[in-house]
C-alpha positions in Angstrom: 84.6 -71.9 -37.1 82.5 -68.9 -37.7 80.4 -67.5 -34.9 78.1 -65.7 -37.3 74.5 -67.0 -37.4 73.2 -69.0 -40.4 70.8 -67.2 -42.7 67.2 -68.2 -42.5 66.6 -71.6 -44.0 63.8 -70.5 -46.3 66.0 -68.0 -48.1 67.9 -69.2 -51.2 71.3 -67.9 -52.2 70.3 -68.6 -55.8 68.2 -65.5 -55.5 71.4 -63.5 -56.0 73.0 -66.0 -58.3 70.2 -65.5 -60.8 70.2 -61.7 -60.4 73.9 -61.4 -60.7 74.0 -63.6 -63.8 71.3 -61.5 -65.6 74.0 -60.3 -68.0 74.3 -63.8 -69.3 70.7 -63.9 -70.3 71.1 -60.5 -72.0 74.2 -61.6 -74.0 72.6 -64.9 -75.1 69.6 -63.0 -76.4 71.6 -60.2 -78.1 74.1 -62.6 -79.7 71.3 -64.7 -81.1 69.9 -61.6 -82.8 73.3 -60.7 -84.2 73.6 -64.3 -85.6 70.2 -64.2 -87.2 69.1 -67.2 -85.3 65.4 -66.2 -84.9 65.1 -65.5 -88.7 66.4 -69.1 -89.4 63.6 -70.5 -87.2 60.9 -68.2 -88.6 59.5 -71.0 -90.9 59.5 -73.8 -88.3 61.5 -75.9 -85.9 65.0 -77.1 -86.6 67.4 -79.4 -84.8 70.9 -78.4 -83.9 72.4 -79.8 -87.1 70.0 -78.0 -89.3 70.3 -74.8 -87.3 74.1 -75.0 -87.5 73.9 -75.5 -91.3 71.5 -72.6 -91.6 73.7 -70.2 -89.6 77.1 -71.4 -90.7 78.1 -71.8 -87.0 79.6 -74.8 -85.1 77.0 -77.2 -84.0 78.2 -77.2 -80.4 78.0 -73.4 -80.2 74.5 -73.3 -81.7 73.3 -76.0 -79.3 74.6 -74.1 -76.3 73.0 -70.9 -77.4 69.7 -72.5 -78.3 69.5 -74.5 -75.1 70.1 -71.3 -73.1 67.4 -69.5 -75.0 65.0 -72.4 -74.4 65.8 -72.3 -70.7 64.8 -68.6 -70.9 61.6 -69.5 -72.7 62.6 -67.4 -75.7 62.8 -70.6 -77.8 60.7 -73.8 -77.3 62.5 -77.2 -77.4 60.5 -80.1 -78.8 62.6 -83.3 -78.5 65.8 -82.3 -80.3 64.2 -79.5 -82.3 64.0 -75.8 -81.5 61.4 -73.3 -82.5 60.8 -69.7 -81.8 58.6 -69.0 -78.8 55.6 -66.8 -79.3 57.4 -63.6 -78.4 60.5 -64.4 -80.5 58.3 -65.2 -83.6 56.3 -62.0 -83.1 59.1 -59.5 -82.5 62.5 -61.0 -83.5 61.9 -63.1 -86.7 61.2 -60.2 -89.0 57.7 -61.4 -89.8 55.6 -58.6 -88.2 55.3 -54.8 -88.2 57.0 -54.7 -84.7 60.6 -55.6 -85.1 62.8 -55.3 -82.0 66.0 -56.6 -83.5 67.6 -53.2 -84.0 66.8 -52.4 -80.3 68.7 -55.5 -79.2 71.6 -54.7 -81.5 71.8 -51.3 -79.9 71.9 -52.9 -76.5 74.6 -55.4 -77.6 76.9 -52.9 -79.4 76.3 -49.7 -77.5 74.5 -50.0 -74.2 76.2 -53.2 -73.0 79.8 -51.8 -73.4 78.6 -48.6 -71.8 77.4 -50.5 -68.7 81.0 -51.6 -68.3 81.6 -48.1 -67.0 78.6 -48.0 -64.7 80.6 -48.2 -61.5 82.7 -45.2 -62.5 79.5 -43.3 -63.5 78.0 -44.0 -60.1 81.2 -43.0 -58.2 81.9 -39.9 -60.1 78.5 -38.7 -61.5 80.2 -38.5 -64.9 78.7 -40.1 -68.0 80.1 -43.3 -69.2 82.7 -43.1 -72.0 81.3 -44.6 -75.2 83.8 -43.5 -77.8 83.8 -40.6 -80.2 80.4 -40.2 -81.8 80.4 -41.3 -85.4 77.8 -41.7 -88.2 77.8 -45.4 -87.5 77.1 -44.8 -83.8 74.3 -42.4 -84.6 72.7 -44.8 -87.0 72.8 -47.7 -84.7 71.5 -45.6 -81.8 68.7 -44.0 -83.8 67.5 -47.4 -85.2 67.6 -49.0 -81.8 65.7 -46.2 -80.1 63.1 -46.3 -83.0 62.6 -50.0 -82.4 62.0 -49.6 -78.7 59.8 -46.5 -79.1 57.7 -48.1 -81.8 54.9 -49.5 -79.6 54.5 -46.2 -77.7 54.6 -44.3 -81.0 51.7 -46.3 -82.4 49.7 -46.0 -79.2 50.0 -42.2 -78.9 47.6 -41.2 -81.7 45.0 -43.5 -80.1 45.6 -42.2 -76.6 45.4 -38.5 -77.6 43.1 -36.8 -80.1 45.1 -34.6 -82.4 42.1 -33.6 -84.5 41.8 -30.1 -82.9 45.4 -29.2 -83.7 47.0 -27.9 -86.9 50.8 -27.8 -86.2 52.9 -30.1 -84.1 56.4 -29.4 -82.9 58.3 -32.6 -81.9 61.3 -31.5 -79.8 64.1 -34.0 -79.5 62.1 -36.1 -81.9 64.9 -38.3 -83.1 64.2 -39.8 -86.6 60.5 -39.0 -86.5 59.3 -42.3 -85.0 56.6 -40.5 -83.0 55.8 -37.7 -85.5 55.2 -39.7 -88.6 52.6 -42.1 -87.2 50.7 -39.1 -85.9 50.7 -37.3 -89.2 49.7 -40.6 -91.0 46.5 -40.6 -89.0 45.7 -36.8 -89.3 46.0 -35.6 -92.8 45.3 -31.9 -91.9 48.2 -31.8 -89.4 51.6 -30.5 -90.2 54.7 -31.3 -88.1 58.2 -29.9 -87.3 60.9 -32.2 -86.2 63.6 -30.5 -84.1 66.8 -32.3 -83.0 70.6 -32.2 -83.2 72.2 -32.1 -86.7 73.5 -35.7 -86.7 70.0 -37.0 -85.8 68.3 -34.8 -88.4 70.7 -36.0 -91.1 69.4 -39.6 -90.4 65.8 -38.4 -90.1 65.9 -36.6 -93.4 66.4 -39.9 -95.3 63.5 -41.5 -93.5 61.2 -38.6 -93.8 62.0 -38.2 -97.5 60.8 -41.8 -98.0 57.6 -41.3 -96.0 54.2 -40.5 -97.5 53.9 -37.5 -95.1 57.1 -35.9 -96.2 55.4 -32.8 -97.6 53.9 -32.0 -94.2 57.2 -32.3 -92.3 59.8 -29.5 -91.6 63.2 -30.5 -90.3 65.0 -28.1 -88.1 68.4 -28.6 -86.5 69.2 -27.3 -83.1 69.8 -27.9 -79.3 66.6 -27.6 -77.4 68.3 -26.1 -74.4 70.3 -23.4 -76.2 69.0 -22.7 -79.8 65.9 -20.9 -80.8 62.8 -23.2 -81.0 60.5 -23.0 -83.9 57.3 -21.0 -83.3 53.7 -21.2 -84.6 52.7 -24.6 -83.2 49.6 -25.4 -81.1 50.8 -28.8 -79.8 54.3 -29.7 -78.6 55.7 -33.2 -78.1 58.8 -34.4 -76.2 59.1 -38.2 -76.3 61.9 -40.1 -74.5 63.7 -36.8 -74.0 63.4 -35.3 -70.5 65.0 -38.4 -68.9 68.3 -37.2 -70.3 68.3 -34.1 -68.0 68.3 -33.2 -64.3 65.4 -31.2 -62.8 67.0 -27.8 -63.4 67.5 -28.5 -67.1 63.9 -29.9 -67.3 62.6 -26.7 -65.8 64.6 -24.7 -68.4 63.2 -26.8 -71.2 59.6 -26.4 -70.0 60.1 -22.7 -69.7 61.6 -22.5 -73.3 58.7 -24.5 -74.7 56.1 -22.3 -73.0 57.8 -19.2 -74.5 57.0 -20.3 -78.1 53.3 -21.1 -77.8 50.1 -19.3 -77.0 47.8 -19.9 -74.0 45.8 -23.1 -74.5 48.5 -24.9 -76.5 49.1 -28.5 -75.4 52.3 -30.2 -74.3 52.6 -33.9 -74.6 55.5 -35.5 -72.6 56.1 -39.2 -73.3 58.5 -41.0 -71.1 58.9 -43.9 -68.6 56.9 -42.1 -65.9 57.4 -43.7 -62.5 55.2 -44.1 -59.4 56.0 -42.0 -56.3 58.4 -44.6 -55.0 60.5 -44.7 -58.2 60.4 -48.5 -58.2 57.5 -49.1 -60.5 57.5 -49.9 -63.4 60.5 -52.1 -62.7 62.1 -51.7 -66.1 61.8 -47.9 -65.7 64.0 -48.2 -62.6 66.6 -50.1 -64.6 66.5 -47.6 -67.4 67.3 -44.8 -64.9 70.8 -46.2 -64.6 71.3 -46.2 -68.3 70.2 -42.5 -68.5 72.6 -41.7 -65.7 75.4 -43.1 -67.8 74.3 -41.5 -71.0 74.3 -37.9 -69.7 75.7 -38.0 -66.2 72.5 -36.5 -64.8 69.6 -38.4 -66.5 66.9 -40.2 -64.6 63.4 -41.5 -64.8 60.9 -39.2 -63.0 57.5 -39.6 -61.3 54.3 -37.9 -62.3 54.3 -36.3 -58.8 57.6 -34.6 -59.7 56.3 -33.4 -63.0 53.3 -31.5 -61.6 55.3 -28.7 -59.8 57.8 -28.4 -62.7 54.9 -27.8 -65.1 53.1 -25.4 -62.8 56.3 -23.3 -62.1 56.9 -22.9 -65.8 53.6 -21.8 -67.2 51.8 -25.1 -67.7 48.7 -26.7 -66.2 48.7 -30.5 -65.6 45.8 -32.1 -67.5 46.2 -35.9 -67.5 48.5 -38.9 -67.2 47.6 -41.8 -69.6 49.2 -45.2 -70.3 50.6 -45.9 -73.7 52.6 -49.2 -74.1 54.8 -51.1 -71.7 56.6 -48.8 -69.3 55.9 -45.8 -71.5 53.1 -43.3 -70.6 51.9 -39.8 -71.5 51.6 -36.6 -69.4 49.4 -34.0 -71.0 49.7 -30.3 -70.0 48.2 -27.0 -71.2 49.8 -23.6 -71.5 48.4 -21.1 -69.0 
């Protein structure tokens, strides 16, 4: 018989059962997206037989998935019929301007397998192995990132007034998910999108189809090593600095300062944390993903950003909320 004391009676071991099984929730959600289940329910409730017929899947499989999603409150169950919950109908059914399905596909096909290497990344400090980069990988990753950054990208032109600026340089700007909404609202503004060649190849197709295409210049390069475009009075880095350690962030800030005049603005969009690095909660979770992506990524606090900016020629101006865990730090060139 054990001589160890019993745990306090008011504490439930299910606390850890639910936390440890969080991957089950994630897989149920992501697989439902891959199966097109939410689109099938976009027009109204269906029972398991009708949902199986609509998806072409075994009834038992559909029922297990649908019940799991109902338990998670992603679906609502009314008798024997299932319907999309409010969030699923708004963001996963393909019936609104905010579509998060590509983001969940990225989680399922890229990020989830990467997390299988999390323990090794923690033990060694090395990035997780995620296979040889390919055009398919780049496309899936770019589309997923664009889905998750969409709300913040739409919020930025409302949170910051670009009217006083004439040329915007978006460094590490991906496929233009931040740049294009800004240009759409400011007809006199021109923009330059700077990113690695595989990303620019994807961005080129999207930009060519955009109404703002004549006001966008695409430039290939590595922000830490290659020459940065000059002649801009506002710079943007969105969802970018979390890929780097503080030394590389300092290098980036210094390189950005070198290509602008005094008074130019720098906008840094990211999952800015509080001083404890525990809020917002999702930002703390994302820090682990960034660690795996680059081996030295992290989410950072506004308190950390201030001295980095000051040491590299920038003056901290403001910190503003955008959407969800994403917020904006504004600085000005000294």
